[in-house]
Every structure is written in structure tokens, then in C-alpha cells.
N, C-alpha and C positions, 0 to 999 in steps of 0.2 A: 749862480755859480757855474752851473753845468753848462749854460749857453756860453759864458765867457771862455770856458775851456775849449768848447767846440769852435768858437770864433778864432781862438789861438791856434788850434791844431789843424783846422780845416785846410786842406790843400798842401800841408807840410809833408815832408818825406821823413818817415820814422822807420828806423831799423830795429827789429827785435831779434836779438842773438840768444841762442840756447833755447829754441822753442821746443816744448814738449806738450803733452796732454794736459798738464795742469796749469802753472803759473804763466808759461810762455804763451800758450794759445790764447789764454785769457786776456793777457796784455795786447795781443794782436787784435783780438775782436773789440777790445775797448777803444783802441786807436781807430779802427775802422768806423766804429760807432761815432767817433768825434770828427769823422771825415778826412783823417790822414791818409796819404799814400803809404802803404807798408811794404817793407821788405822783410821776408821771414828767412832766417838763417839758422840752419840746423845741420847736424852731421848726416842726416838722412835726406835732406832737401825736400822734405815732405810738405805738402800743403795742408795737411791735417783737416781735410773735409772741405776746405775752402776752394773756390774756383778762381784760377788764375785769371787776371784781367790786366788792364792797362795801369791800374792802381794797386794791385796786389800780386806780388810775385814771390817765388821761392828760390832760394840760394843755398847751395850745398857747401859747408865749410866746417872744418874742425877747428874750434877756437884754440886748441893747444898747438896749432900749426900756423906760424905766421904767414907762410906762403899762401895758404888757402884763405885766410882771412883778408890778406891784401888783394887776392884776386877776386873775392866776393865783393870787397869794397869798391874796387875799380868797376866792377860790372854794374853794381847798383848805381854809381855815379854816371855811368854811361847811359843806363836806362831811364833814370829819374832826373838827372841834371845836377844833383847835389844831395846833401843830407842835413836834415835839421835837428834830429834828435836821435839818440841810440838808447835802447833799454836792454842791458845785457843781464840775461838770466843765467850765464854760465856757471856751473858748480856741480858738485856731487857730494855724496856722503858715504863714508865707508868706515867700518870699525876694524882696527887692526889687532892682532894678538900682542899680548905683553902690556905691562903697566906703562912702559915707554916705548913708542913705535921704533921700528928699525928705520934707519936713515932713508933708505930707499922708499919706504911706504910714506914717510913724513914728506919727502920730496914729490912724490906722486900727488899728495894732496895739495901741496903748495902750487904744482904746476897747473892743476885744473882750477882751483878756487881762487887763486890769487895771481899767478903769472899770466893766466889766459885773460884775466880782467886787465891787466897791465897792457897786454897785447892789443886788446880792443880799444883802449885809450889811445895808444900810440898810433895804430893804424887809421882809426876812424876820425881822429881829431884832425888829421891832416887836411882832408877835404873841406872840414868845417871851419878852418881858420880864416877863410875870406869874409864870412858873414856871420860867424858865431852859431851857437846852438846849445844843446844841452845833453849830458849823459846822465843816466840812472842805471846804477849797478845794483845788484841784488846780493845782499850779504845774509846775515842771520842774526835773529834776536839773541841777546846774551841770556835770556830766560831759558833757552833750550841748551845752553852750554853745560849744565850740570848733568853729569853721567855720560856726556858725550865724549867721542874720541878726542885724544889731545891734539892730533894733527889736525883734525876738522876745525876745533875751536881756534887754534893759532892762525890758520889760514883765513878763517872769517874775521877774526879779531884784527888782523893786519890789514884786511881790505878797508877798514875804517880809516886808517892813516893814509892809505893809498888815496882815497877819496878826498880827504882833507888837503894833502899835499898837491894833488893833481889839480884840484880846484884852484889852489893859489897859483900854480904855474901857467894854467890855461886862461886865467881871468883876463889877461891882456888882449886875448884873441875873442873875447865875449863869449867864451865857452863855460857853461856851468857844469859842475860835477857833484852829484848828490848820490844817496843810496837809500834803498828800503832795507830794513832788516826785519824779515818776517819770522814769526814763530812757527810752529807746526802747521803746515799747509796741505790740504788734501791734494791728491795726485790725479782725481778724476776731473774730466771736463764737464763742469757743472754750470757753465756760464749762462746758458739759456734757461736753466732751472732756477738760477737765482736772480738774473737780471730783471730789473735794476736793483730793487731792495728787498728780495724775498729771502732775508737771512733768517738763520736759526736765531732765537733770542739769545742775547749776549750772555745771559746767565746759565743757558743750558748747553753751551758747547764751547770747548777750548780750542778745537782745531779750526783754523781759518779756512774760508772758501777761497780759491784761487782769485776770483773777481775782487775780493777785498784788497788784495795786493795790487791787482791791475788799477784799481781806482787811484790809489796813491801814486803808482807809477805814471798815469796819465797827468795828474795834477802837477808832478815835478817835471814832466817833460814839456808842460805848457808854459806860457808866459804869465800865467797866474801866480807862479812860483818864482818870479824873477828876483825877488828879495831872499831867496834861499839859495845858498851855495857853500860847498863843503860840508854838507850837513848828512847825518845818517839817521833816518827816521824809523822808529821802531814801529812795526805793524804787528801787533800781537794781542790775543784775547788773554 
């Protein structure tokens, strides 16, 4: 199966948006391992220790700003000739005061966790409409909703319907839209410590390693998952 995923992704152009030291960079490294050409998009434009080459480039963009996303998308298409798959790791967590959050705080969480993902779909689907492709959005496992902030939960829950309806709307362009819903994930870059299967025993730890999410991202991005569309897959211990 690993070889089939590599056959599917090798030479393809993959965009990873919202790259940081945990899930984002693990997704990038997993795609590189499968032979994809990778565009790294983050607010910092950081390479996160990787060396820029003809197949790995960094782009600076804030996903809450449509103009920056569009500029990054246009540059990626110019550099690589197109886009085959997008993994969007855009999102944040914050706890606000009060039992019911203020409207402004609620809107802030929606802007980052939901509307940014809407912008990613709108901006990056346009160059993909000619030959198709796939989106993988990152949401959150419902198992971590209990005790969490109301605005965070609503923004992540709404993303599931965004995925379902977007998949329906983009199907005619041969574009699939799915999501992974991770539970608690470590924020440290442990990719090389864990890769490929050096995991803590399932019974001994509840927190995910970022690479566990990256593996599901790669599967959903590849043609091995052609029969999966509009689905939100929980990745949680």
C-alpha cells in the first residue's frame, strides 16, 4: 500500500498550508518521502529546516487574508505549473472568558478555523478545476470537545459541513474534499524520531504524534482514496 501511495503522489504538486513545527511540517516531510513536489505555505514563510530546491519551496501568506492566499497560489502555479493536492492545517485554539463568549471573540475563532478554510477551498480550487485534485482539511476530533471553548467547538464542528457541501459542489470538477479530525496532537517535531513506525504503544499514550496525522493526510491526498469524498475521518487515540 505504501508503494501505491508513492506511485500516486510521486511528481505531483502538493501544497501544505498552515505549516508549523508539529502537524504541518510532518505533513510536508511525509509528502516529500512519497516523492511529491511540495509548496510550504505559512505566515512566516519559513522552510523549517528544509533546504529549498526545485521541488520544495516556501511561500509566505496569512490564510485569513484572501489577497495573500491568492498571491501565494498564483506564485505556486507559476513555479510548478499547477496544483494537484492541498492539505490545509490552518487553525488555532484559544479559550475566552465567560460561559458564553463575546461576539467579537466568537467571530475571531470562526475567521481563523472556518472562514480561512473556506478561502483555501475557493482560492486553490480554481487552478485545480482543469484536471482535478484533492483537498484535505484539518479539523478536530469530537473527543476533545468536552471542556473546550464553545467558539472553538462550533468552528471545528462547522468545518465538517464545509467539507461535505464543498465535496458535493466540486465533484463535477473531479476535485475531492475530505478532512482529518485529530485528537490531542504533540506540537514538537518528532518526525525522524518516530518514522516510520516507532510509535509509543497504543495503550500507553493518548496524545498523537504529528506523523500519525500526516500518514492519514497522505492517504487522503493520494489516489488510493479515490472512493472517499466528503468524509471527515477521526484520527485519535
